[in-house]
C-alpha positions as CSV (number, residue, x, y, z in Angstrom):
1,M,0.0,0.0,0.1
2,L,1.8,3.4,-0.9
3,I,2.0,5.5,2.3
4,Y,4.4,8.3,3.1
5,E,5.6,8.2,6.5
6,K,7.7,10.6,8.6
7,E,8.7,9.7,12.3
8,R,5.7,8.2,13.8
9,V,3.1,9.0,11.5
10,C,2.0,7.4,8.4
11,Y,-0.3,9.2,5.9
12,L,-2.7,7.3,3.4
13,P,-4.2,9.0,-0.2
14,I,-7.4,7.2,0.3
15,D,-8.7,8.1,-3.4
16,F,-5.2,7.0,-5.1
17,I,-5.7,3.9,-3.0
18,E,-9.2,3.4,-4.3
19,F,-8.3,4.2,-8.0
20,N,-5.3,1.7,-7.4
21,I,-7.6,-1.2,-6.6
22,D,-9.8,-0.4,-9.6
23,L,-6.6,-0.7,-11.4
24,I,-5.7,-3.8,-10.3
25,A,-9.1,-5.3,-10.4
26,H,-9.5,-4.0,-13.9
27,S,-6.3,-5.3,-15.2
28,F,-6.8,-8.7,-14.1
29,G,-10.6,-8.6,-14.8
30,D,-12.3,-9.3,-11.7
31,V,-15.6,-9.7,-12.0
32,N,-16.5,-10.2,-8.4
33,M,-16.0,-6.7,-7.8
34,K,-16.7,-3.1,-9.1
35,L,-14.2,-2.4,-11.6
36,N,-15.6,1.2,-12.0
37,A,-18.2,3.0,-10.7
38,F,-18.6,5.1,-14.3
39,G,-18.5,1.9,-16.6
40,E,-16.2,-1.0,-17.7
41,E,-13.3,1.5,-19.0
42,M,-10.8,2.7,-16.6
43,R,-11.1,6.0,-16.4
44,Y,-9.6,9.0,-13.9
45,R,-12.7,10.9,-12.1
46,K,-11.7,13.7,-9.8
47,E,-14.8,12.9,-7.3
48,C,-14.1,9.2,-5.9
49,S,-16.7,6.6,-4.7
50,L,-15.0,3.8,-2.5
51,N,-15.8,0.6,-2.1
52,D,-15.9,-2.2,0.8
53,K,-12.2,-3.6,-0.2
54,L,-10.5,-0.3,0.5
55,F,-11.7,0.0,4.2
56,T,-10.7,-3.6,4.4
57,N,-7.8,-3.2,3.2
58,V,-6.7,0.0,5.3
59,N,-7.9,-1.7,8.1
60,R,-5.6,-4.5,7.6
61,F,-2.8,-2.5,7.3
62,I,-3.4,-0.4,10.4
63,E,-3.5,-3.6,12.3
64,T,-0.2,-4.7,11.0
65,T,1.3,-1.8,11.5
66,S,2.9,0.2,14.7
67,Y,2.8,4.0,13.6
68,Q,1.4,6.4,16.5
69,Y,-1.1,8.0,13.9
70,Y,-2.3,7.6,10.5
71,I,-3.9,10.3,8.5
72,L,-6.4,9.0,6.2
73,D,-7.0,11.8,3.3
74,F,-10.1,11.9,2.2
75,D,-9.8,14.7,-0.4
76,N,-12.2,13.7,-3.1
77,V,-13.9,11.3,-1.7
78,V,-17.6,11.8,-2.3
79,S,-19.2,8.5,-1.1
80,V,-18.7,5.3,0.9
81,P,-20.8,2.2,1.9
82,S,-22.9,2.5,4.5
83,R,-21.7,1.6,7.9
84,A,-18.1,1.6,6.7
85,F,-16.3,3.0,9.1
86,Q,-17.4,1.4,11.8
87,V,-14.1,-0.7,11.2
88,F,-12.2,1.6,12.6
89,S,-14.3,2.2,15.7
90,A,-11.7,0.4,18.3
91,K,-8.7,2.5,16.9
92,L,-10.1,6.2,16.9
93,D,-7.2,7.0,19.5
94,K,-4.6,6.8,16.1
95,I,-7.0,7.6,13.4
96,V,-6.9,11.2,11.9
97,F,-9.7,11.6,9.6
98,A,-8.5,14.5,7.1
99,N,-9.6,16.8,4.2
100,V,-13.2,15.3,4.9
101,K,-14.9,18.1,2.6
102,N,-18.3,16.5,1.8
103,D,-20.6,17.2,4.1
104,S,-22.6,14.4,4.1
105,L,-19.2,12.2,4.7
106,Q,-18.6,13.9,7.9
107,V,-22.1,13.0,9.1
108,Q,-21.5,9.4,8.5
109,I,-18.2,9.1,10.3
110,E,-19.6,10.8,13.4
111,E,-22.7,8.4,13.2
112,D,-20.4,5.1,12.3
113,T,-17.9,6.0,14.7
114,G,-19.3,8.4,17.8
115,I,-16.6,11.1,17.3
116,T,-17.7,14.6,17.0
117,G,-15.8,18.3,16.2
118,W,-14.0,19.5,12.9
119,E,-11.5,22.0,12.2
120,N,-10.2,22.3,8.5
121,F,-12.3,19.7,7.3
122,T,-10.2,17.2,10.0
123,H,-10.9,15.6,13.0
124,K,-7.9,14.7,14.8
125,P,-7.7,12.1,18.3
126,T,-8.1,14.4,21.4
127,D,-4.5,14.1,22.9
128,C,-2.8,14.2,19.4
129,K,0.1,16.5,19.7
130,E,2.0,15.5,17.0
131,D,3.8,18.6,15.3
132,S,4.1,17.2,12.0
133,I,0.6,16.3,11.6
134,D,-0.6,19.6,9.9
135,S,2.1,19.7,7.6
136,I,1.7,15.9,6.5
137,I,-2.4,17.1,5.9
138,K,-1.4,19.6,3.9
139,S,1.3,18.4,1.9
140,G,1.5,14.8,2.1
141,R,1.3,13.9,-1.2
142,E,3.5,16.8,-2.6
143,F,6.0,15.0,0.0
144,K,5.3,11.5,-1.5
145,R,5.8,12.7,-5.3
146,A,9.4,14.3,-4.5
147,E,10.3,11.2,-2.5
148,L,9.5,8.5,-5.4
149,I,11.4,11.3,-7.7
150,K,14.3,12.0,-5.7
151,G,14.5,8.2,-6.2
152,L,15.3,8.6,-9.6
153,V,18.4,11.1,-9.3
154,S,21.7,10.1,-9.2
155,Q,25.0,12.0,-9.5
156,A,27.1,11.1,-12.6
157,E,30.6,10.4,-12.1
158,R,31.2,12.6,-15.2
159,S,28.8,14.6,-17.1
160,V,26.3,13.3,-18.7
161,H,25.0,14.4,-22.3
162,L,21.6,15.4,-22.6
163,H,20.3,14.6,-26.2
164,S,17.3,17.0,-26.1
165,S,19.1,20.2,-25.7
166,G,22.8,19.1,-26.6
167,L,23.9,20.3,-23.2
168,Y,25.8,18.1,-20.2
169,S,24.8,18.0,-16.7
170,N,26.1,16.5,-13.4
171,Y,23.0,14.8,-12.7
172,Y,20.9,12.3,-14.5
173,V,17.1,11.7,-13.7
174,N,16.3,8.1,-15.1
175,I,12.6,8.5,-15.1
176,K,12.6,4.6,-16.8
177,Q,13.3,3.4,-13.2
178,L,10.2,4.8,-12.3
179,F,8.5,2.4,-14.4
180,C,10.1,-0.9,-12.3
181,D,8.4,0.7,-9.0
182,V,5.0,0.0,-10.1
183,E,2.6,1.3,-7.3
184,G,4.9,4.8,-7.4
185,F,4.5,4.7,-11.1
186,Q,1.0,4.5,-10.6
187,F,0.9,7.4,-8.4
188,I,2.5,9.7,-10.4
189,I,0.3,9.1,-13.3
190,F,-2.9,9.5,-10.8
191,S,-0.8,12.9,-9.9
192,L,-0.4,13.6,-13.4
193,A,-3.9,12.9,-14.3
194,E,-5.4,15.1,-11.3
195,K,-3.9,18.4,-12.8
196,L,-4.2,17.4,-16.6
197,Y,-7.8,16.6,-15.7
198,R,-8.3,19.9,-14.3
199,H,-6.9,21.8,-17.5
200,I,-8.9,20.0,-19.8
201,K,-12.0,21.1,-18.1
202,E,-11.1,24.6,-18.0
203,D,-8.8,25.2,-21.4
204,G,-10.5,22.9,-23.6
205,I,-7.8,20.7,-24.2
206,D,-8.5,18.4,-27.0
207,A,-5.8,15.9,-27.2
208,V,-1.9,15.4,-25.6
209,V,1.1,15.7,-27.4
210,S,4.8,14.3,-26.4
211,S,8.1,14.6,-27.6
212,S,10.2,11.5,-26.0
213,K,10.2,8.1,-25.5
214,N,8.9,8.3,-22.1
215,G,6.7,10.8,-22.6
216,A,5.2,9.3,-25.1
217,I,4.7,6.4,-22.4
218,I,3.2,8.6,-19.6
219,A,1.1,10.5,-22.5
220,N,-0.5,7.5,-23.7
221,I,-1.7,6.2,-20.2
222,L,-2.9,9.5,-19.5
223,A,-4.9,9.9,-22.6
224,G,-6.5,6.4,-21.8
225,L,-7.3,7.4,-18.4
226,L,-8.7,10.9,-19.6
227,D,-10.5,9.7,-22.5
228,I,-8.6,12.0,-25.1
229,K,-6.4,11.8,-28.0
230,E,-2.8,11.7,-27.7
231,V,-0.2,12.7,-30.7
232,H,3.6,11.8,-30.4
233,L,5.7,14.0,-32.5
234,L,8.8,12.0,-33.7
235,G,12.3,13.5,-33.6
236,I,11.9,16.4,-31.4
237,G,15.2,17.9,-30.4
238,P,18.3,20.1,-31.6
239,Q,19.8,17.8,-34.1
240,Y,16.5,16.1,-35.3
241,A,14.3,19.3,-35.8
242,M,14.1,19.1,-39.4
243,E,13.1,15.9,-39.8
244,I,9.7,15.5,-38.0
245,G,8.0,13.4,-40.3
246,D,4.2,13.0,-40.8
247,S,3.3,12.8,-37.2
248,L,2.9,16.8,-37.4
249,D,0.1,15.9,-39.7
250,Y,-2.3,14.9,-37.1
251,I,-1.7,18.5,-35.5
252,R,-5.1,20.2,-36.4
253,Q,-5.9,24.1,-36.8
254,G,-7.9,25.3,-34.2
255,K,-7.1,22.7,-31.3
256,K,-5.8,23.2,-28.3
257,Y,-3.1,20.7,-27.0
258,A,-1.3,19.5,-23.6
259,Y,2.2,19.0,-24.0
260,V,3.3,15.7,-21.7
261,F,6.9,15.6,-21.0
262,D,8.9,13.2,-18.4
263,F,11.9,15.4,-17.4
264,M,12.7,19.2,-18.6
265,C,16.1,20.2,-18.5
266,T,16.4,23.7,-20.8
267,G,12.7,23.5,-22.4
268,T,14.2,22.8,-25.8
269,E,12.0,20.2,-26.8
270,A,8.6,22.5,-25.1
271,K,9.6,25.4,-27.2
272,I,10.0,23.3,-30.5
273,V,6.8,21.6,-29.9
274,S,4.8,25.0,-28.9
275,A,6.5,26.4,-32.4
276,L,5.1,23.6,-34.8
277,I,1.9,23.4,-32.7
278,N,1.8,27.5,-33.6
279,S,2.7,26.5,-37.2
280,R,-0.5,24.5,-37.6
281,K,-2.6,27.0,-36.4
282,A,-3.2,25.3,-33.2
283,Y,-2.8,25.9,-30.0
284,L,-0.7,24.9,-27.0
285,P,-2.0,26.4,-23.5
286,Y,-0.9,23.8,-21.0
287,A,2.1,21.3,-20.2
288,I,2.8,19.1,-17.5
289,G,5.4,16.7,-16.2
290,V,7.2,14.9,-13.6
291,A,10.0,16.8,-12.8
292,S,12.2,19.9,-14.2
293,Y,15.7,21.5,-13.7
294,K,14.2,24.1,-12.1
295,K,10.4,25.4,-11.1
296,A,8.9,25.8,-14.8
297,T,7.4,29.2,-15.6
298,G,5.5,30.8,-18.9
299,D,8.8,30.8,-20.8
300,Y,8.4,28.3,-23.3
301,L,5.7,30.0,-25.4
302,I,3.4,28.1,-23.3
303,R,0.7,29.9,-20.7
304,T,1.1,27.3,-18.0
305,V,4.0,24.6,-17.2
306,E,3.8,22.4,-14.5
307,Q,5.7,19.7,-13.0
308,L,5.4,17.4,-9.9
309,V,8.6,18.3,-8.6
310,D,11.7,20.4,-9.5
311,T,15.8,19.7,-8.7
312,E,15.8,22.9,-6.4
313,A,12.6,21.4,-4.3
314,M,14.3,18.1,-4.1
315,N,17.6,20.1,-2.7
316,I,19.7,18.7,-5.5
317,K,22.5,21.0,-6.8
318,Y,21.5,20.2,-10.5
319,S,23.8,22.2,-12.8
320,I,23.9,22.5,-16.8
321,S,27.0,23.2,-18.7
322,G,27.7,23.6,-22.7
323,E,30.8,21.5,-22.4
324,E,31.4,17.8,-20.8
325,Q,32.7,18.5,-17.1
326,E,35.3,16.1,-15.4
């Protein structure tokens, strides 16, 4: 089960755990349980409905571990089975119900467990004095994403050549390693889907585009989860920019696109993709990726550029140069 832990506190993102249960059921065709509340196809939905299996799994996890407090983050959760919270009745001195923003859900928790008293959509045990809890409630997902992505970064013995920009770096961010951590990869995809979903609705995005092999894998999965088209632009980069091929023909005039990347260094590929899409009289208002060299801003001819984490936030002294360094 995916968790974030700090000292004696364990944080569980409940909506993601439900997503993961549904994803496993969908992948292995478990016909005895609900695959997805919205149909047979596995899709990301902002509003999350929980099933009984989640409560069974979370309760078993609490019973078999020994943290002092468990933060159950119910952000985005809108419905649960009847009497579902009764399973936690004997453990209320350990459980923090966090981000319960749905009024009916608060009422159900009170009826099932007998607890009362909410502050900022959160209920804590009466004797809970752990200083770190508030910061984990606020930023637990960010902490977990940074932890996962920082694990992909290794310092090179000598400068690494970056094919996308032609520059050299002292660190290598190996996004491919993430594919080996199934649950961690699913959480990264879930986090990207959450951000992209909002912009699909707000900006009217018609399709996602990618330009790298890793970016194409991520974009393809996101397109499936969000039920949106995906276009992979071949041969983007300084040395290949004039050999795009036929993929550009799939960029349609007047349509809006979101650029999906794995790791952004100087933004060379993003600038080229933006220019190519603009050349087709289409629009690129948004870009989203796993990580970047620094916190990306709107200086790539794209209105909004987001990443789950940047190397500065991870306290990594990432640097780039025009020549190979020993």
